[in-house]
N, C-alpha and C positions, 0 to 999 in steps of 0.2 A: 913640346916645338911643334908640333904640327899644328895644334892651333893659333902657335904666336905667327908660322909664316904661312898663313891660309889666307887667304886674297890679296899679297905679294903680288907681284909683278912677276907673270908665270907659273903662278900657284894657283889652279882653280878655287872657285868658293864651293865649300860642300852642299850638295843639293839637300834641301831639307823638305821632309813630306808634309803636304799641306795636311792645317788640323781636318778630320773627319768632320762633315756636316752631322750636326744632331740630329737625329731622328725626330720627327712631328709627333707630338702627342695625339695617339689612339684619340679620336675626339667619340668622347664620351657619349652612349646610349640617352637619348632624351624620357625622363622618368614619367611614367607613367604617374597622371595627377590625380588619377579617378582610385578609389578603395571600395566604391561600391556600386548597383549595378539597381537600375529601375527599368523594368516588364511596359513598354506602355502599347494600349491598345487603344486604337480612331475609334471613332464612329462608323457605326453604318452609313453607306453609302460611298466613305471617304476611303482614304489611304495613308500611308506612316508619313506622308509629306504632308497631308489636309490637319493633322494633328503635330508634328514638330514644327511645323509654323506660324502655328495660332499666339497671335501674340503672350496669351498667358501663359503655355508652356514656354517661349521664348524669353520670358522675366524669369524665371523659373531656373531655365540650364543657363542664363547669365549671371546670376546670383552670387555671388563671391563667398556668402554664407553656409551654399554644396556643392562649392562647386568641386568634392573632391566626388560626385555623386555622377553617375553616365546616363544617360536616356537611350534605351533602345529601345526603335520603333517595329512592331511587327506591322506585317499588312496579312489582311484577310484571302483567305483561297479560298472564298466564296466570290463568284460573279456579281456584282456589282458593288463590291467592297463589303457586301452586308457578311457579320461574324457564322450569322443562320437564316436562313430568308423564311420569310412573311408566311402566315398560316392562308390557304386559301382567299378565307376572307373573316372580321373578327369574331361571327358569328360560328364560325369554325374552326376551330381552336386544336391545336394541333395534340395530339398525345405521346406521340413517339418521344420513346427518352433517347435517345441517341439520334436527334435531329441535328443538333450542334457538332458531329461528332466530324466532322471532317477539319472545322476550326480546332477544336480538340487533340486531335493526330497533327495537325499542323502547329499548332503551343507545342506540342512533347515534345519535337526536333528542332523548334526552333530555342527551344530553352535549352537541350541537350547543347546543339553548337555553340550557343553565343552566352549561356549560364557559366557561374548559379550567380542567379539574384536574388537583390536582398529586401527588392519588393516589385508591385504591379500595381500601375494605372491603369484605371479604366475613361473612358469620355464616351457618353451618351452609351450607344448600342455597346462600345465594350463596358461598361458597368456589366448587366444583366451577363458578358459571357466571361467577367472577372468570377461571378458566383458560379458559373457554370463550370468554370476553369480550379477553380477554390473545392467542388464537389467531387469532380470526375479523374480531373489531369494528371499524371503520374508525377509530375513533379509539387502537384500544388499545396506540401508542404514547406515548400521550400522558401515563401515568401514570410520576411518578420513584418513586414507593413503594407496594406491595403489603403489606397486613396481611390476615392470613388467621383467624378466627375459629372455633373447633369444626368447621372442616370436613373434606372428605373427598373423593377423587374418585368420579365417575361410574360406578363400574365396572359394574353394569349397563345399559347405554350402549353398546354398541362402536362404534357412528358418530362419539360426542362424545369418547370416551379417544384414537379413531386422531386425530381433529382437534386433540387434546391433544398427541400425543404427537408427532404431524408438528411442532409450531412448541416442543420442548424443546432444552436447556432455557431456561427466561426468565433471564434476566439481569440484570431490575430489583434494586431492594434490596427483602427481602420477609420481613418478619415473620410467625412462624407459631404460632399458639398453641392448644395442645391439653390436654386435665385429663384424669387415667388415673382420675377422678370422670364420664367423658362415656362415654356408651355408642357413641361415634365415636371414641373416644380411639384406637384398634390402627387403624380407617381413617387416623386422622388423622396417624400416623406416617411413611404410605407419601409426605405431601404433598411433603415435602422433597427425594425423588430429582428434583423437576421443578424442580430452583432449583438455579441456581449460585450465588447470592452473595443467604444466608437466615440467619437468625436461629429458632432454633425454642425455643419456653420452653416448658414441661412445668408443667403448675400438682398441686399435690396435694391442692387445697382449690376449687379452682372445679368447677361442674359445665354443664352444658351451655350454659351464657351466657358472654359477654364477662365477665374479670375486675374486681373492684371496687377502689377504692382500696385496701382493705385486705390484694389480695393480694400476694404477694409479687414479684410480677414485672410490677407495677402502674407501674413509675417507669422500671423497660426498656423497658414501652412507650410509656414520654412522650416517653423521653431518644432514641426510635427517632424520633419525628417532625421 
């Protein structure tokens, strides 16, 4: 009866509770698109940004074929942006096996904080520093792939060469890139002798810099990832 008389004159309309507002969907956390990490070592006198913003590095970082790789850039702790100091002169090579220990210790801590890394990339003086780290660093066995661009051996440092030679041949998959237009070309030719499992790419067009996407070898570098 009440339902029939509700709303007639003198009978109030029963109040209805408003529908509750639906709870907003929680925003999902963006998925990390990276599942691989590569540690990058800049050249002597440079810093993390001098390598990071090289055209060749940018072409790698922006390539969709390796978009799952995160490029992480270390920066030398040594004054002047070098990974280890020069000898007093080229006629006075150093004999100290510990000549690069400041950078080795720095990289140990950097890798502990930012790792685990799947690969390491060295450019210019970052190449001999890579070899030194592969010889002595705490996490030297962490890397499955090695990328060496426009590099050379630390031939004016007898102690560092002894350290490297005591640990060769290196067995990890290694890509060595050198260029005929690079002042370090002839020195760079010696690198391959330190590795068992390597690819050597020699560019006719690049200079002392990583190859850009227009270089004849760029796709081979992508394939190596």
